[in-house]
C-alpha positions as CSV (number, residue, x, y, z in Angstrom):
1,M,11.1,0.4,-23.4
2,R,12.9,2.3,-20.9
3,R,12.9,0.4,-17.8
4,V,13.0,2.8,-14.5
5,L,13.6,1.1,-11.4
6,M,11.2,0.8,-8.6
7,V,11.6,-1.6,-6.0
8,A,9.6,-3.3,-3.3
9,I,11.6,-5.5,-0.9
10,V,9.1,-7.1,1.6
11,A,8.2,-10.3,0.2
12,A,11.7,-11.0,-0.6
13,A,13.0,-9.9,2.6
14,L,10.6,-12.1,4.5
15,A,11.6,-15.1,2.5
16,A,15.3,-14.7,2.9
17,D,14.8,-13.8,6.7
18,R,17.5,-10.7,5.8
19,A,16.2,-8.4,8.5
20,A,15.0,-8.6,11.9
21,A,11.3,-7.7,12.8
22,N,12.3,-4.5,14.5
23,D,14.1,-3.0,11.5
24,S,11.8,-3.7,8.7
25,S,8.1,-3.0,8.3
26,A,5.6,-4.4,5.4
27,E,3.9,-1.9,3.1
28,L,0.2,-2.9,2.2
29,A,-0.9,-2.3,-1.5
30,T,-3.5,0.7,-2.0
31,G,-5.1,1.6,-5.3
32,G,-7.8,3.8,-6.7
33,L,-11.5,3.6,-7.2
34,V,-13.2,0.2,-8.1
35,L,-16.4,-0.1,-10.3
36,T,-18.0,-3.1,-11.3
37,K,-17.6,-3.6,-15.1
38,N,-19.5,-0.6,-16.8
39,D,-19.9,-0.2,-20.4
40,A,-21.3,3.1,-20.4
41,V,-19.0,5.2,-18.1
42,R,-15.4,5.8,-19.8
43,M,-12.4,7.1,-17.8
44,Q,-11.4,10.1,-19.8
45,S,-8.1,10.6,-17.8
46,E,-6.3,9.6,-14.8
47,D,-3.6,11.7,-13.1
48,L,-1.9,9.9,-10.4
49,F,0.7,11.3,-8.0
50,I,2.8,8.8,-5.8
51,S,5.0,10.0,-3.0
52,A,5.9,8.5,0.5
53,D,3.9,11.2,2.2
54,E,0.6,11.1,-0.1
55,I,-1.0,9.6,-2.9
56,K,-3.5,11.7,-5.0
57,V,-5.6,10.8,-7.9
58,R,-7.7,12.9,-10.2
59,Y,-10.2,11.0,-12.4
60,R,-12.5,12.4,-15.3
61,F,-15.4,10.2,-16.2
62,L,-17.6,10.6,-19.1
63,N,-21.0,8.9,-19.3
64,T,-21.3,8.1,-23.1
65,S,-24.7,6.5,-23.0
66,P,-28.1,8.5,-23.7
67,T,-29.3,8.0,-19.9
68,D,-27.9,8.9,-16.6
69,V,-26.1,5.9,-15.0
70,T,-26.1,5.6,-11.1
71,T,-23.7,2.8,-9.8
72,L,-21.8,2.1,-6.8
73,V,-18.1,3.4,-6.6
74,A,-15.9,1.7,-4.0
75,F,-12.5,2.4,-2.5
76,P,-11.1,-0.6,-0.7
77,M,-8.4,-0.2,1.9
78,P,-5.8,-2.7,2.0
79,D,-6.5,-5.8,3.9
80,V,-4.7,-5.7,7.4
81,S,-3.6,-9.1,8.8
82,I,-1.7,-10.1,11.8
83,E,-0.4,-13.6,11.2
84,Y,2.6,-14.0,13.6
85,P,4.2,-12.3,16.6
86,D,6.2,-9.0,16.2
87,Q,4.9,-8.6,12.6
88,N,5.4,-4.9,11.7
89,I,2.8,-3.4,9.3
90,A,3.1,0.1,7.9
91,L,0.0,2.1,8.3
92,P,-0.1,5.9,8.5
93,T,-2.8,6.6,11.2
94,E,-4.0,5.4,14.4
95,N,-7.8,5.9,13.0
96,P,-9.4,2.4,13.3
97,K,-12.0,3.2,10.6
98,N,-9.8,5.4,8.4
99,L,-6.5,3.5,8.1
100,L,-5.2,5.9,5.5
101,G,-6.8,9.2,6.1
102,F,-8.9,8.8,2.8
103,Q,-10.6,12.0,1.7
104,T,-12.6,12.4,-1.7
105,L,-14.3,15.0,-3.6
106,V,-16.7,15.0,-6.4
107,D,-16.8,17.8,-8.9
108,G,-14.9,19.6,-6.1
109,K,-17.3,18.8,-3.3
110,P,-16.8,16.4,-0.2
111,V,-18.8,13.4,-0.8
112,A,-20.3,11.3,2.0
113,T,-19.1,7.6,1.9
114,T,-20.5,4.6,3.8
115,L,-17.9,2.3,5.8
116,E,-17.9,-1.4,5.9
117,Q,-15.7,-3.0,8.0
118,K,-15.3,-7.0,8.4
119,A,-13.3,-9.4,10.2
120,F,-12.2,-12.7,8.4
121,K,-10.3,-15.8,9.4
122,N,-9.5,-18.3,6.6
123,G,-12.2,-16.8,4.5
124,V,-14.9,-17.0,7.5
125,D,-16.6,-13.7,8.4
126,R,-15.9,-13.4,12.1
127,T,-17.3,-9.8,12.5
128,D,-20.3,-10.8,14.7
129,L,-18.3,-12.8,17.3
130,L,-15.7,-9.9,17.8
131,Q,-18.3,-7.3,17.9
132,R,-20.3,-9.4,20.6
133,L,-17.2,-9.3,22.8
134,N,-16.8,-5.7,22.2
135,V,-13.4,-6.4,20.7
136,P,-12.2,-3.7,18.2
137,L,-11.8,-5.0,14.5
138,A,-8.6,-3.3,13.8
139,P,-6.0,-6.1,14.7
140,H,-2.8,-4.0,14.5
141,L,-3.8,-1.5,17.3
142,F,-2.4,-1.6,20.6
143,S,-5.8,-0.8,22.0
144,T,-7.3,-4.1,20.2
145,S,-4.7,-6.1,22.1
146,Q,-5.7,-4.2,25.4
147,A,-9.2,-5.2,24.8
148,L,-8.4,-8.8,24.2
149,D,-6.3,-8.9,27.4
150,R,-9.4,-7.7,29.5
151,L,-11.6,-10.5,28.2
152,P,-12.5,-13.2,30.7
153,K,-10.9,-16.6,30.0
154,T,-13.8,-18.1,28.8
155,A,-13.7,-15.6,25.8
156,W,-9.9,-16.1,25.4
157,Q,-10.8,-19.7,24.7
158,E,-13.6,-19.0,22.4
159,L,-11.3,-16.9,20.2
160,I,-8.4,-19.2,20.4
161,S,-10.8,-22.0,19.3
162,A,-11.9,-20.0,16.2
163,N,-8.1,-19.4,15.3
164,L,-8.8,-15.5,15.9
165,A,-6.1,-15.0,18.5
166,E,-3.2,-17.0,20.3
167,V,-1.4,-16.6,23.6
168,E,1.9,-14.8,23.6
169,E,4.1,-14.4,26.6
170,Y,6.0,-11.0,26.8
171,S,6.5,-8.3,29.1
172,I,5.1,-4.7,29.3
173,G,7.2,-3.5,32.1
174,Q,5.8,-5.8,34.8
175,G,7.6,-9.1,34.1
176,M,6.7,-11.6,31.8
177,E,2.9,-12.3,31.2
178,Q,0.5,-14.0,29.1
179,H,-1.3,-11.7,26.4
180,L,-4.0,-12.7,24.0
181,S,-3.0,-11.4,20.2
182,P,-5.3,-10.9,17.4
183,R,-4.9,-13.3,14.3
184,W,-7.5,-12.2,11.8
185,T,-7.8,-10.0,8.8
186,L,-9.6,-6.7,8.8
187,N,-11.3,-5.9,5.5
188,T,-12.5,-2.1,5.2
189,T,-14.3,-0.7,2.1
190,Y,-15.6,3.2,1.5
191,S,-18.4,3.3,-1.1
192,W,-20.9,5.7,-2.1
193,E,-23.6,5.7,-5.0
194,Q,-22.4,7.9,-7.8
195,T,-24.8,9.3,-10.6
196,F,-22.8,9.9,-13.9
197,P,-25.4,12.1,-16.0
198,A,-25.6,11.3,-19.5
199,G,-23.3,12.9,-22.0
200,K,-21.7,14.7,-19.0
201,E,-18.0,14.8,-17.4
202,V,-17.7,14.1,-13.5
203,V,-14.6,14.6,-11.8
204,I,-13.6,12.5,-8.9
205,E,-10.6,13.3,-6.8
206,H,-9.3,11.3,-3.8
207,S,-6.0,11.4,-1.5
208,Y,-4.8,9.6,1.2
209,K,-1.5,8.7,3.1
210,P,0.0,5.3,1.7
211,S,1.2,2.4,3.6
212,V,5.0,2.8,3.1
213,G,7.1,-0.4,3.9
214,A,10.6,0.7,5.4
215,T,13.9,-1.1,6.1
216,V,16.5,0.8,8.2
217,Q,19.3,0.0,5.7
218,T,18.9,-1.7,2.3
219,S,20.9,-4.4,0.9
220,I,20.8,-3.5,-2.7
221,G,24.3,-2.9,-4.0
222,E,25.6,-5.7,-1.5
223,L,27.2,-8.6,-3.6
224,D,26.4,-11.2,-1.2
225,A,22.8,-10.4,-0.7
226,M,22.4,-9.9,-4.4
227,A,23.8,-13.3,-5.0
228,E,20.9,-14.7,-3.1
229,D,17.9,-16.4,-4.9
230,W,15.4,-13.9,-3.8
231,F,17.2,-11.1,-5.8
232,R,16.5,-12.8,-9.2
233,D,12.6,-12.5,-8.8
234,Y,13.2,-9.1,-7.1
235,A,15.1,-7.5,-10.0
236,D,12.6,-8.9,-12.4
237,K,9.6,-7.9,-10.8
238,Y,10.7,-4.2,-9.8
239,C,12.9,-3.7,-13.2
240,I,16.4,-3.6,-11.3
241,D,19.0,-2.8,-13.7
242,G,22.8,-2.3,-13.8
243,E,22.3,1.5,-14.1
244,F,20.6,1.7,-10.7
245,L,22.9,-0.6,-9.1
246,S,25.8,1.5,-10.2
247,A,24.3,4.5,-8.7
248,V,24.0,2.7,-5.4
249,V,27.4,1.3,-5.7
250,R,28.8,4.9,-6.3
251,A,26.9,6.4,-3.5
252,K,28.3,3.9,-1.2
253,K,31.8,4.7,-2.2
254,K,31.4,8.2,-2.1
255,A,30.0,8.0,1.6
256,G,33.0,5.9,2.5
257,T,30.8,3.6,4.6
258,E,32.5,0.4,5.6
259,Y,29.6,-1.6,6.3
260,G,26.2,-1.3,4.5
261,S,24.6,1.1,2.2
262,P,24.0,4.9,2.8
263,F,20.3,4.4,2.0
264,S,17.3,3.1,3.9
265,E,14.3,1.9,1.9
266,E,10.9,3.3,1.6
267,R,8.4,1.2,-0.5
268,I,5.0,1.7,-2.0
269,S,2.5,-0.6,-3.7
270,Y,-0.3,0.7,-5.8
271,I,-2.9,-1.3,-7.5
272,L,-3.4,-0.2,-11.1
273,K,-5.4,-3.0,-12.6
274,T,-8.8,-1.8,-11.4
275,G,-8.8,0.9,-13.9
276,A,-9.5,-1.5,-16.6
277,N,-13.1,-1.9,-15.2
278,W,-14.3,1.2,-16.9
279,A,-15.7,1.3,-20.4
280,G,-12.8,1.0,-22.8
281,P,-9.1,2.1,-22.0
282,I,-8.1,5.3,-20.0
283,G,-8.0,8.0,-22.4
284,S,-5.2,10.0,-21.0
285,F,-3.0,8.6,-18.1
286,R,-0.5,10.5,-16.2
287,L,1.8,9.1,-13.6
288,V,4.1,11.2,-11.4
289,V,6.5,9.8,-9.0
290,D,8.1,11.9,-6.2
291,K,11.3,10.4,-4.6
292,G,11.3,13.1,-1.9
293,G,14.8,14.4,-1.8
294,P,17.4,15.2,-4.5
295,G,20.1,13.0,-2.9
296,N,17.4,9.8,-2.9
297,L,17.2,7.1,-5.6
298,V,13.9,5.8,-7.0
299,S,13.0,2.9,-9.1
300,F,9.9,1.5,-10.8
301,C,8.8,-0.3,-14.2
302,G,7.6,2.1,-16.7
303,E,7.8,3.1,-20.3
304,D,9.1,6.6,-21.6
305,V,9.6,7.8,-17.9
306,K,11.2,11.2,-18.1
307,K,12.5,13.5,-15.1
308,I,10.5,16.7,-14.7
309,D,12.2,18.2,-11.8
310,A,14.8,17.4,-9.0
311,T,12.5,14.9,-7.6
312,Q,9.8,13.9,-9.8
313,F,9.4,11.4,-12.5
314,E,6.7,11.2,-15.2
315,M,5.1,8.8,-17.7
316,T,2.3,9.3,-19.7
317,K,-0.1,7.0,-21.9
318,T,-2.9,7.6,-24.3
319,D,-5.6,4.7,-24.4
320,F,-4.0,3.0,-21.5
321,V,-5.2,-0.5,-20.2
322,P,-3.3,-1.2,-17.2
323,K,-2.3,-4.8,-16.8
324,K,0.1,-4.7,-14.1
325,D,0.3,-3.3,-10.4
326,L,2.8,-0.6,-9.6
327,H,5.7,-1.1,-7.1
328,V,7.9,1.6,-5.8
329,L,11.1,1.8,-4.3
330,I,12.7,5.1,-2.9
331,L,16.2,4.5,-1.6
332,K,16.4,7.3,1.0
333,R,19.9,8.9,1.7
334,L,20.8,8.2,5.4
335,P,22.4,11.3,7.3
336,P,26.6,11.3,7.4
337,Q,28.0,9.2,9.9
């Protein structure tokens, strides 16, 4: 097995408190289509492209049964949670209902999807309460905080008592003031009913902008940082090896930087395991990861990965049953100082 390096730093970074809130943002794991376990519809192939700018997936499905199958197909957005002050979450759009700019085609034609959004706290659905108060459900948007601030104090207390919000004190240009800040989780799912005709192939394609975590300057390659406890789990989970570390050290030496690395980080997490919900293994699986620029470095866990051009790396599998999710690190070359 060739272990190709692909690193996501967010959990370790938060645990080790290595980065200030204003220089690091956390990625949210995204994935592909979800179907309740189905013994009739086989995933003939999955072609997956991952970059910091876009994720594209093309599926070929075959209904192997003698009758048509109609089932609910879903695309879950990553949950969005605000748990503490100054928490930075990487989301590519300001659209409160389409957080990732999700688009889907069935046999080349756009498909109408149904959107469901709910707000949870400690496993309890609090959607009705927020809607009754006319509070937007997306907790990460500034417009939501503004709506909370406009509520009467009686509503403030109701939300605080339900652990849906807490008071923070900060200035937005008019001196220190008290503001009500959201503390709930947004759950968003797109779904549609899809018919898979007996014995026929259906092609489903979707694309979206990933949630890309970022750190202004990576600690990878720094001896002190790599001696910390978080790095051991970090290296094991994301397949960091000596070859990748040597590349970082060489780049640092060539850049002549006295302090820190000449790279920033971009991190992407992709949920692969939902591909195991279809009948049998994925007949043909192809993954392409694009690191974005020839001077960048990329690391991910994979087998028999090969470089196919200056920025792209490919892994192919036959009769593939995904057992682990995918985590990607792109070390992005910083401009010369």
